[in-house]
C-alpha positions as CSV (number, residue, x, y, z in Angstrom):
1,X,74.9,-61.0,-48.0
2,X,77.0,-63.5,-50.1
3,X,80.2,-61.8,-48.8
4,X,79.0,-62.1,-45.2
5,X,78.2,-65.8,-45.7
6,X,81.6,-66.3,-47.3
7,X,83.4,-64.7,-44.3
8,X,81.4,-66.8,-41.9
9,X,82.2,-70.0,-43.8
10,X,85.9,-69.0,-43.9
11,X,86.0,-68.4,-40.2
12,X,84.3,-71.8,-39.6
13,X,86.8,-73.6,-41.9
14,X,89.7,-71.9,-40.1
15,X,88.3,-72.9,-36.7
16,X,87.8,-76.4,-37.9
17,X,91.4,-76.6,-39.3
18,X,92.7,-75.3,-35.9
19,X,90.7,-77.9,-34.1
20,X,92.1,-80.7,-36.4
21,X,95.6,-79.4,-35.9
22,X,95.2,-79.6,-32.1
23,X,93.6,-83.0,-32.3
24,X,96.5,-84.4,-34.3
25,X,99.0,-83.3,-31.7
26,X,99.9,-85.4,-28.6
27,X,97.2,-84.6,-26.1
28,X,99.5,-83.9,-23.2
29,X,101.3,-80.7,-22.3
30,X,103.6,-79.7,-19.5
31,X,103.6,-76.2,-18.0
32,X,106.6,-75.1,-16.0
33,X,107.0,-72.0,-13.8
34,X,108.4,-70.8,-10.5
35,X,106.4,-72.0,-7.5
36,X,104.9,-68.5,-6.8
37,X,103.8,-68.2,-10.4
38,X,102.1,-71.6,-10.2
39,X,100.2,-70.3,-7.1
40,X,99.5,-66.7,-8.0
41,X,98.4,-67.4,-11.6
42,X,96.2,-70.2,-10.3
43,X,97.7,-72.7,-12.8
44,X,96.5,-75.8,-11.0
45,X,92.9,-74.6,-11.2
46,X,93.4,-73.7,-14.8
47,X,94.7,-77.1,-15.6
48,X,91.9,-78.9,-13.8
49,X,89.2,-76.9,-15.7
50,X,91.0,-77.3,-19.1
51,X,91.1,-81.1,-18.6
52,X,87.4,-81.2,-17.6
53,X,86.5,-79.1,-20.7
54,X,88.7,-81.3,-23.0
55,X,88.4,-85.0,-22.1
56,X,91.4,-86.9,-23.0
57,X,93.8,-84.0,-22.6
58,X,96.4,-84.1,-19.8
59,X,98.1,-81.0,-18.3
60,X,101.1,-81.6,-16.2
61,X,102.6,-78.8,-13.9
62,X,106.2,-78.8,-13.1
63,X,108.1,-76.3,-10.8
64,X,111.1,-74.4,-12.2
65,X,113.8,-74.2,-9.4
66,X,115.1,-70.8,-10.6
67,X,116.1,-69.0,-13.8
68,X,119.7,-70.1,-13.4
69,X,118.6,-73.4,-14.8
70,X,117.2,-72.0,-18.1
71,X,120.4,-72.5,-20.1
72,X,120.0,-76.3,-19.7
73,X,116.6,-76.0,-21.5
74,X,118.3,-74.2,-24.4
75,X,120.6,-77.2,-24.8
76,X,117.7,-79.7,-24.9
77,X,115.5,-77.5,-27.1
78,X,118.4,-77.1,-29.7
79,X,118.4,-80.9,-30.0
80,X,114.6,-80.9,-30.6
81,X,114.0,-82.4,-27.2
82,X,111.8,-81.0,-24.4
83,X,109.8,-82.0,-21.4
84,X,108.2,-78.6,-21.3
85,X,105.5,-77.2,-23.7
86,X,104.9,-73.9,-21.9
87,X,107.6,-72.1,-19.9
88,X,106.7,-69.1,-17.7
89,X,109.5,-66.6,-17.5
90,X,109.3,-63.6,-15.2
91,X,111.8,-61.4,-17.0
92,X,111.6,-61.4,-20.8
93,X,115.3,-60.7,-21.0
94,X,115.7,-64.3,-19.8
95,X,114.0,-65.5,-23.0
96,X,116.5,-63.7,-25.3
97,X,118.9,-66.7,-25.1
98,X,116.2,-68.9,-26.7
99,X,115.3,-66.4,-29.4
100,X,119.0,-66.1,-30.4
101,X,119.0,-69.8,-31.3
102,X,115.6,-69.8,-32.9
103,X,114.1,-72.1,-30.2
104,X,110.8,-70.4,-29.6
105,X,107.6,-70.0,-31.5
106,X,106.5,-66.5,-32.6
107,X,103.0,-66.2,-31.3
108,X,102.1,-63.8,-34.1
109,X,103.6,-65.2,-37.3
110,X,103.8,-68.9,-36.5
111,X,100.9,-69.6,-34.1
112,X,98.4,-66.9,-35.2
113,X,97.7,-66.4,-31.6
114,X,96.2,-62.8,-31.8
115,X,93.6,-63.3,-34.5
116,X,91.0,-64.7,-32.2
117,X,88.5,-62.2,-30.8
118,X,89.4,-61.1,-27.3
119,X,93.1,-61.9,-27.8
120,X,94.3,-59.2,-30.2
121,X,97.4,-57.3,-29.2
122,X,95.2,-54.3,-28.3
123,X,93.3,-56.4,-25.8
124,X,96.5,-56.7,-23.7
125,X,98.0,-54.1,-21.3
126,X,100.5,-52.2,-23.3
127,X,103.7,-52.8,-21.4
128,X,102.9,-56.5,-21.1
129,X,102.5,-57.1,-24.8
130,X,105.6,-55.0,-25.6
131,X,107.6,-56.9,-23.0
132,X,107.0,-60.1,-24.9
133,X,108.6,-58.6,-28.1
134,X,112.2,-59.8,-28.7
135,X,114.1,-58.9,-31.8
136,X,110.8,-57.6,-33.4
137,X,109.1,-60.9,-32.9
138,X,106.3,-61.7,-30.4
139,X,107.9,-64.6,-28.7
140,X,106.2,-64.2,-25.3
141,X,102.6,-63.7,-24.2
142,X,102.1,-61.8,-20.9
143,X,100.2,-63.5,-18.2
144,X,100.5,-60.9,-15.4
145,X,101.8,-57.4,-15.4
146,X,103.4,-55.0,-12.9
147,X,104.2,-51.3,-12.9
148,X,105.9,-48.9,-10.6
149,X,103.9,-46.3,-8.8
150,X,103.6,-44.4,-5.5
151,X,101.9,-46.5,-2.8
152,X,100.2,-44.2,-0.2
153,X,99.1,-44.7,3.4
154,X,95.6,-43.1,3.4
155,X,95.4,-42.3,7.1
156,X,98.7,-40.5,7.0
157,X,97.7,-38.4,4.0
158,X,94.4,-37.5,5.5
159,X,96.2,-36.4,8.7
160,X,98.3,-33.8,7.0
161,X,95.6,-32.7,4.5
162,X,97.0,-34.4,1.4
163,X,94.1,-36.6,0.7
164,X,91.6,-35.3,-1.8
165,X,88.1,-36.0,-0.4
166,X,86.4,-34.7,-3.5
167,X,87.9,-37.4,-5.7
168,X,88.6,-39.8,-2.8
169,X,92.2,-40.2,-4.0
170,X,95.8,-39.4,-3.2
171,X,97.5,-36.3,-4.8
172,X,99.4,-36.9,-8.0
173,X,102.8,-35.2,-7.9
174,X,103.8,-33.2,-11.0
175,X,107.5,-33.0,-10.0
176,X,110.0,-34.6,-7.6
177,X,109.9,-31.4,-5.6
178,X,106.2,-32.3,-5.0
179,X,107.2,-35.7,-3.8
180,X,109.8,-34.1,-1.4
181,X,107.2,-31.7,-0.1
182,X,104.6,-34.5,0.5
183,X,107.2,-36.6,2.3
184,X,108.3,-33.7,4.5
185,X,104.8,-33.1,5.6
186,X,104.3,-36.8,6.3
187,X,107.6,-37.4,8.1
188,X,107.5,-37.7,11.9
189,X,110.2,-37.9,14.5
190,X,109.9,-38.0,18.3
191,X,112.9,-37.7,20.6
192,X,115.2,-38.4,17.6
193,X,113.4,-41.5,16.6
194,X,111.4,-41.8,13.4
195,X,107.8,-42.7,14.1
196,X,106.6,-42.2,10.6
197,X,108.9,-42.4,7.5
198,X,108.0,-39.7,4.9
199,X,108.9,-41.8,1.9
200,X,110.9,-44.8,0.8
201,X,112.2,-44.9,-2.8
202,X,113.4,-48.2,-4.1
203,X,117.2,-47.6,-4.1
204,X,118.4,-51.1,-3.6
205,X,121.2,-52.3,-6.0
206,X,118.9,-55.0,-7.2
207,X,116.0,-52.7,-8.2
208,X,117.4,-49.2,-8.6
209,X,117.6,-49.6,-12.4
210,X,113.8,-50.1,-12.5
211,X,113.4,-47.0,-10.3
212,X,115.6,-44.9,-12.7
213,X,113.6,-46.1,-15.7
214,X,110.3,-45.3,-14.0
215,X,111.4,-41.9,-13.0
216,X,113.0,-41.0,-16.4
217,X,110.0,-42.3,-18.4
218,X,107.6,-40.3,-16.2
219,X,109.5,-37.0,-16.3
220,X,110.6,-37.1,-20.0
221,X,108.3,-39.5,-21.7
222,X,111.3,-41.6,-22.9
223,X,114.3,-43.5,-21.6
224,X,116.1,-43.2,-25.0
225,X,118.2,-40.6,-26.7
226,X,117.7,-39.3,-30.3
227,X,119.5,-42.4,-31.6
228,X,117.3,-44.8,-29.7
229,X,120.0,-45.7,-27.1
230,X,119.3,-45.8,-23.4
231,X,120.1,-42.5,-21.7
232,X,119.4,-40.8,-18.4
233,X,120.9,-37.5,-19.3
234,X,118.4,-34.7,-18.9
235,X,117.9,-31.6,-16.7
236,X,114.9,-33.2,-15.2
237,X,116.8,-36.3,-14.2
238,X,119.7,-34.3,-12.8
239,X,117.3,-32.2,-10.7
240,X,115.6,-35.4,-9.5
241,X,118.9,-36.7,-8.2
242,X,119.5,-33.5,-6.3
243,X,116.0,-33.8,-4.7
244,X,116.8,-37.4,-3.8
245,X,120.0,-36.4,-2.2
246,X,118.4,-33.6,-0.2
247,X,115.6,-35.9,1.0
248,X,118.1,-38.6,1.9
249,X,120.4,-36.2,3.8
250,X,117.4,-35.0,5.9
251,X,116.1,-38.5,6.5
252,X,112.8,-37.7,4.8
253,X,113.7,-40.3,2.1
254,X,114.8,-43.4,3.8
255,X,117.9,-45.5,2.8
256,X,116.5,-48.7,4.2
257,X,116.4,-50.3,0.8
258,X,120.2,-50.1,0.5
259,X,120.8,-53.3,2.5
260,X,117.3,-54.8,2.1
261,X,115.4,-54.8,-1.2
262,X,112.2,-55.6,0.7
263,X,112.8,-53.0,3.4
264,X,110.4,-50.4,2.0
265,X,107.6,-52.9,1.4
266,X,107.9,-54.3,4.9
267,X,107.8,-50.8,6.6
268,X,104.9,-49.7,4.3
269,X,102.8,-52.7,5.1
270,X,103.6,-52.3,8.8
271,X,102.1,-48.8,8.6
272,X,105.5,-47.1,9.3
273,X,106.1,-45.6,5.9
274,X,103.7,-43.1,4.3
275,X,104.8,-43.1,0.7
276,X,106.5,-46.1,-1.1
277,X,107.8,-45.6,-4.6
278,X,108.3,-49.0,-6.2
279,X,106.0,-51.8,-7.5
280,X,102.4,-50.5,-7.5
281,X,101.0,-53.7,-6.2
282,X,102.5,-53.1,-2.7
283,X,99.4,-51.2,-1.7
284,X,97.5,-54.5,-1.6
285,X,100.0,-56.0,1.0
286,X,99.2,-53.0,3.3
287,X,95.5,-53.5,2.9
288,X,95.9,-57.2,3.8
289,X,98.1,-56.5,6.8
290,X,96.5,-53.4,8.2
291,X,92.9,-53.7,6.9
292,X,91.0,-52.8,3.7
293,X,91.1,-49.1,2.9
294,X,94.5,-48.6,4.5
295,X,96.4,-47.9,1.3
296,X,95.9,-46.5,-2.2
297,X,97.9,-45.5,-5.2
298,X,99.3,-42.4,-6.8
299,X,102.1,-42.2,-9.5
300,X,105.6,-41.2,-10.1
301,X,105.8,-37.6,-11.4
302,X,104.6,-37.7,-15.0
303,X,103.5,-41.3,-14.6
304,X,99.9,-40.7,-15.5
305,X,100.8,-39.1,-18.8
306,X,103.9,-41.0,-19.7
307,X,103.9,-44.2,-17.8
308,X,106.7,-45.6,-15.6
309,X,108.6,-48.9,-15.5
310,X,106.6,-52.1,-16.1
311,X,107.3,-55.8,-16.5
312,X,105.5,-59.0,-16.9
313,X,105.6,-62.8,-16.5
314,X,105.4,-64.2,-20.0
315,X,104.6,-67.6,-21.4
316,X,106.8,-69.0,-24.2
317,X,106.4,-72.2,-26.3
318,X,109.6,-74.0,-27.4
319,X,109.7,-75.2,-31.0
320,X,110.7,-78.6,-29.6
321,X,107.2,-79.0,-28.3
322,X,105.1,-81.6,-30.1
323,X,101.9,-79.9,-29.1
324,X,102.3,-76.1,-29.7
325,X,98.7,-75.6,-30.8
326,X,97.4,-77.3,-27.7
327,X,99.8,-75.3,-25.6
328,X,98.6,-72.1,-27.2
329,X,95.0,-73.1,-26.5
330,X,95.7,-73.7,-22.9
331,X,97.3,-70.3,-22.5
332,X,94.2,-68.7,-23.9
333,X,91.6,-70.8,-22.1
334,X,93.5,-71.4,-18.9
335,X,96.3,-68.9,-18.1
336,X,94.4,-66.0,-19.7
337,X,91.0,-67.3,-18.7
338,X,88.7,-65.5,-16.3
339,X,89.5,-67.6,-13.2
340,X,93.3,-67.0,-13.5
341,X,93.1,-63.4,-14.6
342,X,90.5,-62.2,-12.0
343,X,91.9,-64.5,-9.3
344,X,95.4,-63.2,-9.7
345,X,94.4,-59.6,-9.1
346,X,91.7,-60.1,-6.4
347,X,93.4,-62.9,-4.4
348,X,97.1,-62.3,-4.9
349,X,97.4,-58.6,-6.0
350,X,98.9,-59.3,-9.4
351,X,97.7,-57.3,-12.4
352,X,95.9,-59.3,-15.2
353,X,97.4,-58.9,-18.6
354,X,94.1,-58.7,-20.4
355,X,92.4,-55.3,-20.1
356,X,88.8,-56.6,-19.9
357,X,89.4,-58.2,-16.5
358,X,90.2,-55.0,-14.7
359,X,86.5,-54.2,-14.5
360,X,86.2,-57.2,-12.2
361,X,89.0,-56.0,-9.8
362,X,87.5,-55.3,-6.4
363,X,89.8,-52.3,-5.8
364,X,89.5,-49.2,-7.9
365,X,93.3,-48.6,-7.7
366,X,94.0,-51.4,-10.2
367,X,92.3,-49.5,-13.0
368,X,94.6,-46.5,-12.2
369,X,97.7,-48.7,-12.2
370,X,96.5,-50.3,-15.5
371,X,96.5,-46.9,-17.1
372,X,100.1,-46.3,-16.0
373,X,101.1,-49.7,-17.2
374,X,99.6,-49.1,-20.6
375,X,102.2,-46.4,-21.3
376,X,105.1,-47.8,-19.3
377,X,108.3,-49.2,-20.6
378,X,110.4,-52.2,-19.6
379,X,114.1,-52.9,-19.5
380,X,115.8,-52.6,-22.9
381,X,116.5,-56.1,-24.2
382,X,120.3,-55.6,-24.4
383,X,122.6,-58.6,-24.2
384,X,124.5,-56.9,-21.3
385,X,121.4,-55.6,-19.5
386,X,122.2,-57.6,-16.3
387,X,125.1,-55.3,-15.6
388,X,122.6,-52.4,-15.0
389,X,121.2,-54.3,-12.0
390,X,124.7,-54.7,-10.4
391,X,126.6,-51.6,-11.4
392,X,124.1,-48.6,-11.2
393,X,123.1,-49.1,-7.6
394,X,126.5,-48.3,-6.0
395,X,126.9,-45.3,-8.2
396,X,123.6,-43.7,-7.3
397,X,124.0,-44.6,-3.6
398,X,127.5,-43.0,-3.6
399,X,125.9,-39.8,-4.9
400,X,123.1,-39.9,-2.3
401,X,125.7,-40.4,0.4
402,X,127.5,-37.3,-0.9
403,X,130.6,-39.4,-1.8
404,X,130.7,-38.2,-5.4
405,X,129.4,-35.1,-7.2
406,X,126.3,-34.9,-9.5
407,X,128.6,-34.7,-12.6
408,X,130.6,-37.7,-11.4
409,X,127.4,-39.6,-10.8
410,X,126.0,-38.9,-14.3
411,X,129.3,-39.6,-16.0
412,X,129.6,-43.0,-14.2
413,X,126.0,-43.9,-15.1
414,X,126.8,-43.0,-18.8
415,X,130.0,-45.1,-18.5
416,X,128.0,-48.2,-17.5
417,X,125.6,-47.6,-20.5
418,X,128.5,-47.1,-22.9
419,X,130.3,-50.3,-21.8
420,X,127.2,-52.6,-21.9
421,X,126.7,-54.8,-24.9
422,X,123.5,-53.2,-26.4
423,X,123.0,-55.9,-29.0
424,X,120.0,-58.2,-28.5
425,X,122.0,-61.4,-29.1
């Protein structure tokens, strides 16, 4: 009994110390993010409620024009100057530049963010919390999460007998041959014109790196070789490329994402494409555009067991901030609060980063996608990672167009990996 009272007293004292620390800081914080992040994470609502709950506190919201401006903040922060207390970054690789110069707080070791009940690392979706790790430190906290999956048009699947009425769900492919078979059944042409596209795989130069990660992780359970270096070399991966080429040659797999990164999403939400293999949240857009119950989710081959590709929007706090404890409190109560986390999934189709809020998602597919995201991986935090998004696309597209052989394709992919700076700083 004495031990229990001591623990309660200690917890009370720690809470009191935290409260004092927050009270001693300037009671004004500025949150900055892209315009869509401000909208879809419901930041304005979060700020309003936080100020109501904490009289005397002011929360200012500023719009970040684009990530190209981030280096200017590194200059200010290195001088100990900032007009931002919380920066929301959509790709954690963009935060590496700050960590390299010791400009960000570590949420774990410096802010003790994860000790509070409901905010332990285990309470977050796996790929989200891992995405915030840079150089072994937890410099980012995920606010929303995404994962790649197979978006499915329900009516099309039912028409060809692929919908499982017993489980009220789409089939889960075990191999890429299965994906090809599904797409072939679904594909329709009339008088030489495609009336229903079997499948669209995200093959745009901008996003194909994510597709390759999702596919490799699902098939092999890892994107790394025995030395922990990124590698796509495997028999499964080679066979997948062969299946892709066959489907592309026959028109069953569309090449519409070559010139237009959004081509697949647009044709899927228009009801033209039956299967869309890219960001899992695309099924919501179809439901909004065509009516609820139009679309559902399945996975990449192996995705249920091994995950796919995932990413998140993370919040970071610069060490130049004069109110880091207040900023951390706003992240917990506001950005990770119920209104933002439930609203982002039910209103805007973005996955919450805290697992507990999936039970309040109105569509059952979100829980399925959360399970995939739990085991998914994100882009390796290599200094030269940006090259993957510019150099891999033309290589894979050349193979799909039969301009190079499979061996040439694999050798060229490996060449890009070999030439990329794989250090984190």
